[in-house]
C-alpha positions as CSV (number, residue, x, y, z in Angstrom):
1,M,9.3,-17.3,142.4
2,K,9.2,-15.5,139.1
3,T,5.7,-14.1,137.6
4,L,5.3,-14.3,134.0
5,T,2.3,-12.6,132.4
6,L,1.0,-12.5,129.4
7,S,-0.6,-9.0,127.8
8,M,-0.8,-7.3,124.6
9,L,1.7,-4.9,125.0
10,G,4.3,-8.4,125.8
11,I,3.5,-9.5,122.4
12,V,4.0,-6.3,120.5
13,Y,7.6,-5.9,122.2
14,I,8.5,-9.4,121.5
15,I,7.2,-8.8,117.6
16,T,8.9,-5.7,117.4
17,T,12.4,-6.1,118.7
18,G,13.1,-9.5,117.6
19,V,13.5,-10.6,121.4
20,I,13.1,-14.5,121.5
21,L,13.2,-17.2,124.3
22,P,16.4,-19.0,124.9
23,H,16.1,-22.8,124.6
24,A,16.7,-25.0,127.3
25,F,16.9,-28.6,127.8
26,S,14.0,-30.6,130.6
27,E,15.0,-34.4,131.8
28,N,11.7,-33.9,134.2
29,T,8.1,-32.4,133.6
30,G,6.1,-33.7,136.6
31,N,4.8,-31.4,139.1
32,I,3.2,-29.0,136.5
33,T,0.1,-27.9,138.3
34,I,-2.4,-24.9,137.3
35,V,-4.1,-22.7,139.9
36,N,-5.9,-20.2,140.5
37,P,-8.5,-20.2,138.0
38,L,-11.2,-17.9,138.2
39,V,-13.7,-15.7,136.1
40,Q,-12.9,-11.4,135.3
41,S,-16.4,-9.9,136.0
42,P,-17.5,-10.7,139.8
43,T,-21.3,-10.7,138.4
44,I,-22.1,-12.6,134.9
45,Q,-25.4,-12.6,133.6
46,V,-27.5,-15.2,131.0
47,G,-25.9,-12.9,127.7
48,N,-22.6,-11.5,128.7
49,T,-19.4,-12.1,127.3
50,F,-16.7,-12.7,130.2
51,A,-12.8,-13.7,130.2
52,I,-11.4,-16.3,132.6
53,N,-7.5,-16.0,134.2
54,A,-5.4,-19.1,135.1
55,T,-1.7,-19.8,136.4
56,L,0.4,-22.8,135.0
57,V,3.4,-23.6,137.5
58,N,6.3,-25.2,136.8
59,N,7.4,-27.0,140.5
60,S,9.8,-29.3,137.9
61,T,13.4,-29.6,138.0
62,G,13.4,-28.9,133.9
63,A,11.9,-26.3,131.6
64,I,8.5,-26.5,129.7
65,N,7.5,-25.3,126.2
66,V,3.7,-24.4,127.0
67,K,1.7,-24.1,123.4
68,N,-0.1,-21.1,122.2
69,S,-2.1,-20.4,119.7
70,C,-4.7,-16.9,119.1
71,G,-6.8,-18.8,121.8
72,G,-3.7,-18.2,124.4
73,P,-2.0,-20.6,126.0
74,F,-4.7,-22.3,127.5
75,S,-8.2,-23.7,125.9
76,V,-11.6,-23.8,127.9
77,S,-14.8,-26.4,128.0
78,F,-18.2,-25.7,129.2
79,D,-21.0,-27.4,130.8
80,T,-24.3,-26.3,129.2
81,H,-24.2,-22.9,131.1
82,A,-21.6,-21.6,128.7
83,K,-20.1,-21.3,125.0
84,V,-17.0,-20.1,123.6
85,E,-17.4,-17.8,120.6
86,L,-15.1,-16.9,118.0
87,K,-14.5,-13.3,119.0
88,K,-12.3,-11.8,115.7
89,V,-10.0,-13.4,113.0
90,C,-7.0,-14.3,114.2
91,N,-4.2,-12.0,112.1
92,W,-1.6,-12.5,114.6
93,M,2.0,-14.7,115.7
94,P,1.7,-16.4,118.8
95,I,4.4,-16.0,121.2
96,Q,6.9,-19.1,122.4
97,I,6.4,-20.0,125.6
98,I,9.4,-21.1,128.2
99,L,8.8,-22.0,131.7
100,Q,11.6,-22.5,133.3
101,P,12.1,-24.5,137.1
102,G,9.9,-22.4,139.5
103,E,8.4,-20.1,137.1
104,N,5.0,-19.8,136.6
105,I,3.1,-17.9,133.9
106,T,-0.5,-16.4,134.3
107,G,-2.5,-16.4,131.1
108,S,-5.7,-14.9,130.3
109,S,-8.3,-15.4,127.3
110,L,-8.9,-11.6,127.4
111,F,-6.4,-11.3,124.9
112,S,-7.4,-13.9,123.1
113,N,-9.6,-14.2,119.7
114,L,-12.0,-16.0,121.5
115,D,-15.6,-14.5,123.6
116,Y,-16.9,-17.2,126.3
117,R,-20.8,-16.4,126.9
118,A,-22.9,-17.3,129.8
119,I,-26.3,-18.9,128.1
120,S,-28.2,-20.2,130.8
121,P,-28.2,-19.1,134.6
122,G,-27.0,-21.6,137.8
123,T,-23.5,-23.0,138.6
124,A,-21.5,-22.9,135.8
125,N,-18.4,-25.9,135.0
126,A,-15.9,-24.3,133.3
127,T,-12.3,-27.0,132.8
128,I,-9.3,-25.5,132.0
129,T,-6.5,-27.2,130.0
130,F,-2.8,-26.4,129.3
131,S,-0.8,-28.4,126.8
132,Y,2.9,-28.6,127.2
133,V,6.4,-30.7,126.5
134,S,9.4,-31.1,127.6
135,Y,12.1,-28.8,125.6
136,N,14.7,-30.4,123.7
137,K,16.9,-28.3,122.4
138,T,18.6,-30.9,119.7
139,S,15.3,-31.3,118.2
140,N,12.5,-29.1,116.6
141,L,9.6,-28.3,118.4
142,S,6.8,-30.3,117.9
143,F,3.5,-30.7,120.1
144,D,2.5,-33.9,118.6
145,N,3.4,-35.7,121.5
146,S,2.1,-32.7,124.3
147,T,0.9,-33.7,127.4
148,N,-2.2,-31.9,128.8
149,I,-3.2,-31.2,132.3
150,S,-6.1,-30.0,133.3
151,K,-8.6,-28.4,136.1
152,S,-12.2,-27.6,136.3
153,F,-13.9,-24.4,139.0
154,L,-17.0,-23.5,139.6
155,F,-18.9,-20.0,138.9
156,T,-22.4,-18.7,138.9
157,I,-24.7,-17.4,136.5
158,S,-28.0,-14.8,137.1
159,N,-30.6,-14.2,134.8
160,P,-31.2,-10.6,133.7
161,S,-34.3,-9.8,135.8
162,G,-32.2,-10.7,139.2
163,G,-34.0,-14.4,139.1
164,S,-32.8,-17.2,141.5
165,T,-29.9,-19.2,140.7
166,Q,-29.2,-23.0,141.2
167,I,-26.5,-23.7,143.5
168,S,-24.4,-27.2,143.1
169,S,-24.4,-29.2,146.6
170,P,-21.4,-28.2,149.0
171,L,-19.6,-31.4,148.1
172,V,-19.9,-31.2,144.4
173,Q,-18.4,-27.7,144.7
174,F,-15.9,-28.7,146.9
175,K,-15.1,-31.9,144.7
176,S,-14.6,-29.6,141.6
177,G,-11.7,-27.9,143.2
178,I,-13.0,-25.1,145.3
179,A,-11.4,-24.3,148.4
180,A,-14.1,-25.7,151.4
181,N,-14.0,-21.8,152.6
182,N,-15.4,-20.6,149.6
183,V,-18.2,-23.2,149.2
184,K,-20.8,-21.1,147.8
185,C,-24.8,-21.9,150.2
186,Q,-28.1,-21.6,148.7
187,Q,-30.0,-18.0,150.0
188,G,-31.1,-19.0,153.5
189,L,-28.0,-21.5,154.5
190,Q,-24.5,-21.0,156.3
191,L,-21.6,-22.4,155.1
192,V,-19.7,-24.1,158.1
193,I,-16.8,-27.0,157.6
194,K,-17.5,-30.3,159.0
195,A,-14.8,-31.7,161.9
196,E,-14.2,-35.0,161.3
197,N,-12.8,-34.4,157.7
198,G,-13.3,-30.8,156.4
199,N,-15.5,-31.1,153.9
200,P,-18.3,-28.0,153.3
201,A,-21.7,-28.3,154.6
202,C,-24.4,-25.7,154.3
203,V,-26.6,-25.6,157.3
204,K,-29.6,-23.3,158.7
205,P,-28.2,-21.0,161.0
206,D,-30.0,-21.2,164.2
207,T,-28.2,-24.7,164.5
208,V,-24.9,-23.6,163.8
209,T,-24.2,-22.4,167.0
210,K,-25.1,-26.2,168.3
211,L,-23.1,-27.8,165.9
212,V,-20.1,-26.0,167.3
213,E,-20.6,-26.6,170.9
214,W,-21.0,-30.0,169.8
215,G,-18.3,-30.5,168.1
216,W,-20.1,-31.6,164.4
217,A,-18.7,-28.1,162.4
218,K,-16.4,-25.5,162.4
219,I,-16.7,-22.1,161.3
220,P,-14.6,-21.1,158.3
221,T,-11.7,-19.2,158.1
222,S,-11.9,-15.9,155.6
């Protein structure tokens, strides 16, 4: 699978050299997915700013045009744990992004004119949204009838003092899109996977062995 990665170097190269991505006609924009959403900093405390990365994959049979702006190729909304701030005035022209079938692009807010700031401790919920249109070489490019695709994920914000944070239940994390093996448990609990349905659960460490022996749980693989 071919991979395209946005960077400031790539933007400068395209602007200065005049290279333009070729147009293509798209007959099908199904099977467009968002994968690997994550925050840039492994540890985020209240008051910190942070960046977010996410990858858009085109598994359809036609090319798509991904909407790009000074804020980057995706937008992000948060619950009450974080907010979006203007980092700098937009004084550059965003490049055109074309994804051919089988290609993907990893976008980062690091190169945008926006900052994301942590404002309260706990498990934060972020929703990433890409907008795209199928490419039609016979008409002008317009995003008036674009398709939006979103994906939510969770991350933890801690207090600067090192105080404890609230972590959502294993099922809430799992349903938000976090893999069962990556679910976080409250301090003093251990993650297991329910044998009957593959759902995550947090249990007391001294009960893990018995639950596995009884066939109720499995130890998660790394």
